[in-house]
C-alpha positions as a Markdown table, in Angstrom:
| # | Residue | x | y | z |
|---|---|---|---|---|
| 1 | Met | -13.5 | 1.5 | -3.0 |
| 2 | Ser | -16.1 | -1.1 | -3.9 |
| 3 | Asn | -16.5 | -4.8 | -3.3 |
| 4 | Lys | -16.2 | -5.3 | -7.1 |
| 5 | Ser | -12.5 | -4.3 | -7.0 |
| 6 | Met | -11.6 | -6.9 | -4.4 |
| 7 | Gln | -14.2 | -9.6 | -4.7 |
| 8 | Ser | -12.6 | -12.0 | -2.2 |
| 9 | Ala | -12.8 | -9.3 | 0.5 |
| 10 | Asp | -15.5 | -9.1 | 3.2 |
| 11 | Phe | -16.7 | -5.4 | 3.0 |
| 12 | Trp | -18.1 | -3.5 | 5.9 |
| 13 | Val | -19.3 | 0.1 | 5.9 |
| 14 | Leu | -19.6 | 1.9 | 9.3 |
| 15 | Asp | -21.4 | 5.3 | 9.4 |
| 16 | Thr | -23.7 | 7.4 | 11.6 |
| 17 | Asp | -26.0 | 8.2 | 8.7 |
| 18 | Ala | -28.6 | 5.6 | 7.8 |
| 19 | Lys | -29.1 | 7.1 | 4.3 |
| 20 | Val | -25.4 | 6.6 | 3.6 |
| 21 | Leu | -25.5 | 3.0 | 4.7 |
| 22 | Ser | -28.6 | 2.2 | 2.6 |
| 23 | Ser | -27.2 | 3.7 | -0.6 |
| 24 | Cys | -23.5 | 2.5 | -0.3 |
| 25 | Gly | -24.2 | -0.9 | -1.9 |
| 26 | Ala | -21.9 | -2.7 | 0.6 |
| 27 | Pro | -23.0 | -6.2 | 1.6 |
| 28 | Asn | -22.4 | -5.5 | 5.3 |
| 29 | Thr | -23.2 | -2.3 | 7.1 |
| 30 | Met | -23.3 | -1.1 | 10.7 |
| 31 | Arg | -24.8 | 2.1 | 12.1 |
| 32 | Ile | -22.8 | 3.7 | 14.9 |
| 33 | Pro | -23.8 | 6.2 | 17.5 |
| 34 | Val | -23.6 | 9.9 | 16.6 |
| 35 | Glu | -20.9 | 10.7 | 19.3 |
| 36 | Asp | -17.4 | 12.1 | 19.2 |
| 37 | Asp | -16.1 | 9.1 | 21.3 |
| 38 | Ala | -18.4 | 6.3 | 20.2 |
| 39 | Gln | -17.6 | 2.7 | 21.1 |
| 40 | Leu | -18.7 | -0.6 | 19.6 |
| 41 | Ser | -20.1 | -3.3 | 21.8 |
| 42 | Pro | -18.4 | -6.7 | 22.1 |
| 43 | Thr | -21.1 | -8.2 | 19.9 |
| 44 | Glu | -20.6 | -5.6 | 17.2 |
| 45 | Leu | -16.8 | -6.1 | 17.2 |
| 46 | Ser | -17.4 | -9.9 | 16.9 |
| 47 | Arg | -19.6 | -9.3 | 13.9 |
| 48 | Leu | -16.8 | -7.3 | 12.2 |
| 49 | Ala | -14.1 | -9.9 | 12.9 |
| 50 | Gly | -16.2 | -12.9 | 12.0 |
| 51 | Gln | -17.3 | -15.6 | 14.4 |
| 52 | Ala | -14.3 | -17.9 | 13.8 |
| 53 | Ala | -11.8 | -15.1 | 14.4 |
| 54 | Ala | -13.6 | -13.8 | 17.4 |
| 55 | Ala | -13.7 | -17.3 | 19.0 |
| 56 | Ala | -10.0 | -17.8 | 18.3 |
| 57 | Ala | -9.3 | -14.4 | 20.0 |
| 58 | Ala | -11.3 | -15.4 | 23.0 |
| 59 | Ala | -9.5 | -18.8 | 23.4 |
| 60 | Ala | -6.0 | -17.6 | 22.6 |
| 61 | Pro | -3.8 | -15.6 | 25.0 |
| 62 | Ala | -3.4 | -12.0 | 24.3 |
| 63 | Gln | -0.5 | -11.0 | 22.0 |
| 64 | Arg | 2.1 | -8.8 | 23.5 |
| 65 | Pro | 2.0 | -5.1 | 22.6 |
| 66 | Gly | 3.6 | -4.5 | 19.2 |
| 67 | Ser | 3.5 | -8.2 | 18.1 |
| 68 | Pro | 3.5 | -8.4 | 14.3 |
| 69 | Val | 2.1 | -12.0 | 14.3 |
| 70 | Ala | -1.0 | -12.3 | 12.1 |
| 71 | Thr | -2.8 | -15.5 | 11.3 |
| 72 | Cys | -6.5 | -14.7 | 10.5 |
| 73 | Gly | -6.2 | -12.4 | 7.5 |
| 74 | Val | -5.7 | -8.8 | 6.5 |
| 75 | Ala | -8.0 | -6.1 | 7.7 |
| 76 | Phe | -7.9 | -2.8 | 5.9 |
| 77 | Leu | -9.4 | 0.3 | 7.7 |
| 78 | Val | -10.1 | 2.9 | 5.0 |
| 79 | Ala | -11.2 | 6.3 | 6.1 |
| 80 | Gly | -10.6 | 10.0 | 5.9 |
| 81 | Ala | -8.4 | 11.0 | 8.9 |
| 82 | Gly | -10.2 | 14.4 | 9.2 |
| 83 | Gly | -13.7 | 13.0 | 9.7 |
| 84 | Ile | -14.1 | 9.6 | 11.2 |
| 85 | Pro | -17.8 | 8.6 | 11.8 |
| 86 | Gly | -18.1 | 8.1 | 15.6 |
| 87 | Gly | -14.7 | 9.8 | 16.2 |
| 88 | Ser | -11.1 | 8.7 | 16.3 |
| 89 | Thr | -11.7 | 6.6 | 19.4 |
| 90 | Leu | -13.9 | 4.2 | 17.5 |
| 91 | Leu | -11.3 | 3.6 | 14.7 |
| 92 | Leu | -8.6 | 3.0 | 17.3 |
| 93 | Gln | -10.9 | 0.5 | 19.1 |
| 94 | Val | -11.6 | -1.4 | 15.9 |
| 95 | Ala | -8.0 | -1.5 | 14.9 |
| 96 | Ala | -6.9 | -2.8 | 18.4 |
| 97 | Tyr | -9.6 | -5.5 | 18.5 |
| 98 | Leu | -8.9 | -6.8 | 15.0 |
| 99 | Arg | -5.1 | -7.0 | 15.7 |
| 100 | Arg | -5.8 | -8.8 | 19.0 |
| 101 | Thr | -8.1 | -11.2 | 17.0 |
| 102 | Gly | -5.2 | -12.1 | 14.8 |
| 103 | Phe | -5.5 | -9.9 | 11.8 |
| 104 | Phe | -2.8 | -7.9 | 10.1 |
| 105 | Val | -4.2 | -4.4 | 10.4 |
| 106 | Ala | -3.4 | -1.9 | 7.7 |
| 107 | Ala | -5.0 | 1.6 | 8.1 |
| 108 | Ala | -5.2 | 3.6 | 4.8 |
| 109 | Leu | -6.2 | 7.2 | 5.4 |
| 110 | Thr | -6.5 | 10.4 | 3.5 |
| 111 | Arg | -5.2 | 13.6 | 5.2 |
| 112 | Pro | -7.4 | 16.7 | 4.9 |
| 113 | Phe | -6.7 | 19.6 | 2.5 |
| 114 | Glu | -4.9 | 22.5 | 4.1 |
| 115 | Phe | -7.9 | 24.8 | 3.5 |
| 116 | Glu | -10.0 | 22.7 | 5.9 |
| 117 | Gly | -8.3 | 24.3 | 8.8 |
| 118 | Arg | -5.5 | 23.8 | 11.2 |
| 119 | Arg | -7.7 | 22.1 | 13.8 |
| 120 | Lys | -8.8 | 19.4 | 11.5 |
| 121 | Leu | -5.2 | 18.8 | 10.3 |
| 122 | Glu | -4.0 | 18.5 | 13.9 |
| 123 | Glu | -6.8 | 16.1 | 14.8 |
| 124 | Ala | -5.9 | 14.0 | 11.7 |
| 125 | Asp | -2.2 | 14.0 | 12.5 |
| 126 | Ala | -3.0 | 13.0 | 16.1 |
| 127 | Leu | -5.1 | 10.0 | 14.8 |
| 128 | Ile | -2.3 | 9.0 | 12.4 |
| 129 | Glu | 0.3 | 9.0 | 15.2 |
| 130 | Ala | -2.0 | 7.0 | 17.5 |
| 131 | Leu | -2.7 | 4.4 | 14.9 |
| 132 | Gln | 1.0 | 3.7 | 14.5 |
| 133 | Asp | 0.9 | 2.2 | 18.0 |
| 134 | Val | -2.2 | 0.1 | 17.2 |
| 135 | Ala | -2.0 | -1.0 | 13.5 |
| 136 | Gln | 0.9 | -2.8 | 12.0 |
| 137 | Leu | 0.8 | -0.6 | 8.9 |
| 138 | Val | -0.4 | 3.0 | 8.4 |
| 139 | Val | -0.6 | 4.4 | 4.9 |
| 140 | Val | -1.4 | 8.1 | 4.5 |
| 141 | Val | -2.5 | 9.9 | 1.3 |
| 142 | Pro | -2.2 | 13.7 | 1.8 |
| 143 | Gln | -4.8 | 15.3 | -0.4 |
| 144 | Gly | -3.3 | 18.7 | -0.3 |
| 145 | Val | -0.3 | 17.5 | -2.3 |
| 146 | Leu | -2.4 | 17.1 | -5.4 |
| 147 | Thr | -3.8 | 20.7 | -5.4 |
| 148 | Arg | -0.3 | 22.0 | -4.9 |
| 149 | Ala | 1.1 | 19.8 | -7.7 |
| 150 | Ser | -1.6 | 21.0 | -10.2 |
| 151 | Ala | -3.6 | 24.2 | -9.9 |
| 152 | Glu | -6.0 | 22.8 | -12.6 |
| 153 | Leu | -7.4 | 20.0 | -10.4 |
| 154 | Thr | -10.7 | 20.6 | -8.7 |
| 155 | Ile | -11.3 | 19.5 | -5.1 |
| 156 | Asn | -13.6 | 16.7 | -6.3 |
| 157 | Glu | -11.0 | 15.5 | -8.8 |
| 158 | Ala | -8.2 | 15.6 | -6.2 |
| 159 | Ser | -10.4 | 13.7 | -3.7 |
| 160 | Ala | -11.2 | 11.0 | -6.3 |
| 161 | Ile | -7.5 | 10.5 | -7.0 |
| 162 | Ala | -6.8 | 10.2 | -3.3 |
| 163 | Asp | -9.6 | 7.7 | -2.9 |
| 164 | Asn | -8.3 | 5.7 | -5.8 |
| 165 | Thr | -4.8 | 5.7 | -4.3 |
| 166 | Leu | -6.2 | 4.3 | -1.0 |
| 167 | Glu | -7.7 | 1.4 | -3.0 |
| 168 | Val | -4.5 | 0.8 | -4.9 |
| 169 | Ser | -2.6 | 0.6 | -1.6 |
| 170 | Cys | -4.9 | -2.1 | -0.3 |
| 171 | Arg | -4.8 | -4.1 | -3.6 |
| 172 | Ser | -1.0 | -3.9 | -3.8 |
| 173 | Ile | -0.6 | -5.4 | -0.3 |
| 174 | Leu | -3.0 | -8.2 | -1.2 |
| 175 | Trp | -1.2 | -8.9 | -4.4 |
| 176 | Ala | 2.2 | -9.1 | -2.6 |
| 177 | Leu | 0.7 | -11.5 | -0.1 |
| 178 | Asn | -0.5 | -13.9 | -2.8 |
| 179 | Val | 2.3 | -13.9 | -5.3 |
| 180 | Pro | 4.3 | -17.2 | -5.5 |
| 181 | Glu | 7.7 | -15.5 | -4.8 |
| 182 | Val | 9.2 | -12.2 | -3.7 |
| 183 | Leu | 12.7 | -10.7 | -4.0 |
| 184 | Arg | 14.2 | -9.2 | -0.9 |
| 185 | Ala | 17.0 | -6.7 | -1.2 |
| 186 | Ser | 18.8 | -6.0 | 2.1 |
| 187 | Ala | 22.3 | -5.3 | 3.3 |
| 188 | Gly | 23.6 | -5.3 | -0.2 |
| 189 | Met | 22.2 | -8.7 | -1.0 |
| 190 | Met | 19.3 | -10.0 | -3.0 |
| 191 | Leu | 17.5 | -13.3 | -2.2 |
| 192 | Trp | 14.4 | -14.9 | -3.6 |
| 193 | His | 11.7 | -16.2 | -1.2 |
| 194 | Gly | 9.1 | -18.7 | -2.4 |
| 195 | Arg | 5.7 | -18.9 | -0.7 |
| 196 | Asp | 5.8 | -22.5 | 0.6 |
| 197 | Leu | 3.0 | -22.9 | 3.1 |
| 198 | Arg | 4.5 | -26.1 | 4.4 |
| 199 | Gln | 7.4 | -24.1 | 5.8 |
| 200 | Tyr | 5.5 | -21.5 | 7.8 |
| 201 | Lys | 1.9 | -20.9 | 8.8 |
| 202 | Arg | 1.9 | -17.2 | 9.2 |
| 203 | Leu | 0.0 | -14.9 | 6.9 |
| 204 | Leu | 3.0 | -12.9 | 5.9 |
| 205 | Ser | 6.2 | -14.3 | 4.5 |
| 206 | Pro | 9.3 | -13.4 | 6.5 |
| 207 | Pro | 10.4 | -10.7 | 4.1 |
| 208 | Leu | 7.0 | -9.0 | 4.1 |
| 209 | Glu | 6.6 | -9.3 | 7.8 |
| 210 | Val | 10.0 | -7.6 | 8.3 |
| 211 | Leu | 9.2 | -4.9 | 5.8 |
| 212 | Leu | 5.6 | -4.0 | 6.6 |
| 213 | Thr | 6.4 | -3.7 | 10.3 |
| 214 | Cys | 9.2 | -1.2 | 9.8 |
| 215 | Pro | 8.6 | 2.0 | 11.7 |
| 216 | Gly | 7.1 | 5.0 | 10.0 |
| 217 | Val | 4.1 | 6.0 | 7.9 |
| 218 | Gly | 3.6 | 4.7 | 4.3 |
| 219 | Gly | 3.1 | 6.7 | 1.2 |
| 220 | Leu | 2.2 | 5.4 | -2.3 |
| 221 | Gly | 3.5 | 6.2 | -5.7 |
| 222 | Arg | 2.4 | 4.7 | -9.1 |
| 223 | Gly | 4.3 | 4.7 | -12.4 |
| 224 | Leu | 3.4 | 3.4 | -15.9 |
| 225 | Ala | 5.9 | 2.6 | -18.7 |
| 226 | Ser | 5.2 | 1.2 | -22.2 |
| 227 | Leu | 7.0 | 0.2 | -25.4 |
| 228 | Pro | 5.9 | -0.9 | -28.8 |
| 229 | Val | 5.3 | -4.6 | -29.1 |
| 230 | Ala | 7.2 | -4.6 | -32.4 |
| 231 | Ser | 10.4 | -3.6 | -30.6 |
| 232 | Leu | 10.5 | -6.9 | -28.7 |
| 233 | Ala | 11.4 | -8.7 | -32.0 |
| 234 | Glu | 14.9 | -7.4 | -31.6 |
| 235 | Ala | 15.2 | -6.8 | -27.8 |
| 236 | Gly | 13.4 | -9.9 | -26.5 |
| 237 | Leu | 10.9 | -10.1 | -23.7 |
| 238 | Ala | 13.4 | -10.2 | -20.8 |
| 239 | Ser | 15.2 | -7.0 | -22.0 |
| 240 | Gly | 11.8 | -5.3 | -22.7 |
| 241 | Leu | 10.3 | -6.1 | -19.3 |
| 242 | Ser | 13.5 | -5.0 | -17.6 |
| 243 | Thr | 13.5 | -1.6 | -19.4 |
| 244 | Leu | 9.8 | -1.1 | -18.5 |
| 245 | Ala | 10.4 | -2.0 | -14.9 |
| 246 | Glu | 13.2 | 0.5 | -14.5 |
| 247 | Asp | 11.2 | 3.3 | -16.2 |
| 248 | Ala | 8.0 | 2.5 | -14.2 |
| 249 | Val | 9.8 | 2.5 | -10.9 |
| 250 | Ala | 11.5 | 5.8 | -11.7 |
| 251 | Ala | 8.1 | 7.3 | -12.6 |
| 252 | Ala | 6.4 | 6.0 | -9.4 |
| 253 | Ala | 9.2 | 7.5 | -7.3 |
| 254 | Glu | 8.3 | 10.9 | -8.8 |
| 255 | Ser | 4.7 | 10.7 | -7.7 |
| 256 | Pro | 3.5 | 13.8 | -5.8 |
| 257 | Phe | 2.6 | 11.6 | -2.9 |
| 258 | Leu | 6.3 | 10.6 | -2.6 |
| 259 | Glu | 7.8 | 14.1 | -2.8 |
| 260 | Ala | 10.9 | 14.1 | -0.7 |
| 261 | Val | 9.9 | 10.7 | 0.8 |
| 262 | Met | 12.3 | 8.3 | -1.0 |
| 263 | Pro | 15.5 | 9.7 | 0.5 |
| 264 | Arg | 14.0 | 9.1 | 4.0 |
| 265 | Ala | 12.6 | 5.6 | 3.3 |
| 266 | Ser | 13.1 | 2.9 | 5.9 |
| 267 | Gly | 11.5 | 0.2 | 3.7 |
| 268 | Val | 9.9 | -0.1 | 0.2 |
| 269 | Leu | 7.5 | -2.6 | -1.2 |
| 270 | Cys | 7.5 | -2.5 | -5.0 |
| 271 | Val | 4.7 | -4.4 | -6.9 |
| 272 | Leu | 5.1 | -4.8 | -10.7 |
| 273 | Ser | 1.8 | -5.3 | -12.4 |
| 274 | Leu | 1.8 | -7.1 | -15.8 |
| 275 | Pro | -0.8 | -8.0 | -18.4 |
| 276 | Gln | -1.9 | -11.6 | -18.6 |
| 277 | Arg | -0.7 | -12.0 | -22.1 |
| 278 | Val | 2.9 | -11.9 | -20.9 |
| 279 | Leu | 2.5 | -15.4 | -19.6 |
| 280 | Ser | 1.7 | -16.8 | -23.0 |
| 281 | His | 3.9 | -14.3 | -24.9 |
| 282 | Asp | 1.0 | -13.7 | -27.2 |
| 283 | Phe | 2.5 | -10.8 | -29.1 |
| 284 | Ser | 1.6 | -10.4 | -32.7 |
| 285 | Met | 4.5 | -10.2 | -35.2 |
| 286 | Val | 7.0 | -11.2 | -32.5 |
| 287 | Glu | 8.3 | -14.7 | -32.9 |
| 288 | Ser | 11.6 | -14.3 | -31.0 |
| 289 | Ala | 9.8 | -13.5 | -27.8 |
| 290 | Leu | 8.4 | -17.0 | -27.7 |
| 291 | Asn | 12.0 | -18.2 | -27.1 |
| 292 | Asp | 12.3 | -16.3 | -23.8 |
| 293 | Pro | 11.1 | -18.3 | -20.8 |
| 294 | Glu | 8.5 | -16.1 | -19.1 |
| 295 | Lys | 9.7 | -16.8 | -15.6 |
| 296 | Tyr | 13.2 | -15.7 | -16.5 |
| 297 | Ala | 11.9 | -12.5 | -18.1 |
| 298 | Ile | 9.7 | -11.6 | -15.2 |
| 299 | Arg | 12.4 | -12.4 | -12.7 |
| 300 | Ala | 14.8 | -10.2 | -14.6 |
| 301 | Ala | 12.3 | -7.3 | -14.5 |
| 302 | Val | 11.9 | -7.8 | -10.7 |
| 303 | Gln | 15.7 | -7.7 | -10.2 |
| 304 | Val | 16.0 | -4.5 | -12.2 |
| 305 | Ala | 13.2 | -3.0 | -10.2 |
| 306 | Ala | 14.9 | -3.9 | -7.0 |
| 307 | Met | 18.2 | -2.3 | -8.1 |
| 308 | Thr | 16.4 | 0.8 | -9.2 |
| 309 | Val | 14.6 | 1.1 | -5.8 |
| 310 | Val | 17.8 | 0.7 | -3.9 |
| 311 | Glu | 19.4 | 3.4 | -6.0 |
| 312 | Leu | 16.5 | 5.8 | -5.5 |
| 313 | Ala | 16.1 | 5.2 | -1.7 |
| 314 | Gly | 18.2 | 6.9 | 0.8 |
| 315 | Arg | 20.8 | 5.5 | 3.2 |
| 316 | His | 18.1 | 4.8 | 5.9 |
| 317 | Cys | 16.4 | 2.2 | 3.7 |
| 318 | Glu | 17.2 | -1.3 | 5.0 |
| 319 | Glu | 14.4 | -3.4 | 3.5 |
| 320 | Val | 13.2 | -3.6 | -0.1 |
| 321 | Val | 10.8 | -6.3 | -1.3 |
| 322 | Val | 9.8 | -6.6 | -4.9 |
| 323 | Cys | 7.3 | -8.9 | -6.6 |
| 324 | Ala | 5.4 | -9.3 | -9.9 |
| 325 | His | 1.7 | -9.7 | -10.2 |
| 326 | Val | -0.2 | -10.7 | -13.3 |
| 327 | Arg | -3.5 | -8.8 | -13.5 |
| 328 | Pro | -6.4 | -10.5 | -15.2 |
| 329 | Asp | -8.2 | -7.1 | -15.2 |
| 330 | Trp | -5.5 | -5.3 | -17.1 |
| 331 | Pro | -6.7 | -1.7 | -17.8 |
| 332 | His | -4.4 | -0.9 | -20.7 |
| 333 | Thr | -5.9 | -2.6 | -23.8 |
| 334 | Asp | -3.9 | -1.2 | -26.7 |
| 335 | Pro | -2.5 | -4.4 | -28.5 |
| 336 | Ser | 0.4 | -2.5 | -30.1 |
| 337 | Leu | 1.9 | -1.6 | -26.7 |
| 338 | Leu | 3.3 | -3.6 | -23.9 |
| 339 | Cys | 2.7 | -1.8 | -20.6 |
| 340 | Leu | 4.0 | -2.3 | -17.0 |
| 341 | Glu | 2.8 | -0.6 | -13.9 |
| 342 | Ala | 5.0 | -0.1 | -10.8 |
| 343 | Thr | 3.5 | 0.6 | -7.4 |
| 344 | Leu | 5.8 | 1.8 | -4.6 |
| 345 | Leu | 4.7 | 1.6 | -0.9 |
| 346 | Val | 7.3 | 3.6 | 0.9 |
| 347 | Leu | 7.6 | 3.6 | 4.6 |
| 348 | Glu | 9.1 | 6.9 | 5.8 |
| 349 | Asp | 11.7 | 6.5 | 8.6 |
| 350 | Pro | 10.6 | 9.0 | 11.4 |
| 351 | Ala | 14.2 | 9.4 | 12.5 |
| 352 | Ala | 15.2 | 10.3 | 9.0 |
| 353 | Ala | 12.3 | 12.8 | 8.7 |
| 354 | Glu | 13.4 | 14.5 | 11.9 |
| 355 | Glu | 17.0 | 14.6 | 10.7 |
| 356 | Gly | 15.8 | 16.2 | 7.4 |
| 357 | Glu | 13.8 | 18.8 | 9.1 |
| 358 | Ala | 16.7 | 19.7 | 11.4 |
| 359 | Ala | 19.0 | 20.1 | 8.4 |
| 360 | Ala | 16.4 | 22.3 | 6.6 |
| 361 | Ser | 16.1 | 24.6 | 9.7 |
| 362 | Pro | 18.0 | 27.9 | 9.3 |
| 363 | Val | 20.8 | 28.6 | 11.8 |
| 364 | Val | 20.7 | 32.2 | 13.1 |
| 365 | Cys | 23.9 | 33.6 | 14.7 |
| 366 | Gly | 24.0 | 36.9 | 16.5 |
| 367 | Leu | 27.2 | 38.9 | 16.6 |
| 368 | Gly | 27.5 | 41.4 | 19.3 |
């Protein structure tokens, strides 16, 4: 992840190696002690949080444990769970401090490959479990899934994909926080929520606060769908975007990172990414698309995406939030195609996971 991908973010890199810090290109760096259970000083923690946030934390009463309230901003802790510089204790300390300061803390971690050894996997799993008590959201990208899904992938290629997935998970959450409206699907109903800051002062809108604080660990899936621009002359923009939304969500649900996760979901955040030209309906040779109001077309796509997620998720899924984000840095530049990306952040219900494991366990009966 680089500060170019999220220019509004305040980037910090923490490491024990001075060479890594000098070459990483981050605007803010901090060297930490070479210890298994390193700790940051109060001054160092204040530097991470920023002076205004640190002062607010010192003046305000401590939040009760497990409180989801966040007012200062979003703090993403991105790391490899199998090798934290300074040890797991340091990451837990930083997460706890930032949450107490008033940040919404999201930890995005890669899980080690299986060949790295059982001990490293157990340490990573212990950190992931501990973070669930400290951070509001924990997203895990298991690297071993990629090598099992494709024998042709090298370790470096799989690591690069996992790192990119961490970045996408962070960007997707930020996109959802900044869109003008979201659609919440819960208890068989769908309701639009607009982001009107006059009505509430919290960082997260009520639907996102409920969803992102659901129990469980998050996994990420991405899907891409496209259709020829020329086909919109007959179908229209609303129908075209709806078809793309359904296909992209279905493709995202089939991501290797979400293998067997959707049926055990407790909540799903779906972010649809659209090219900027959708707003102006600038499609060559397509005049009829100009007659489709863009807000109606995008809303129709969001509603279809919500229905698709509800169909794919299991009976444990109680919260679905869907939104659309227009990307100025759209990566798909073929003018003859209209593309749509869907990103699914799926929170796996721990109770459902245990239930699935119990059902999969063989029952052995002895007859005497």
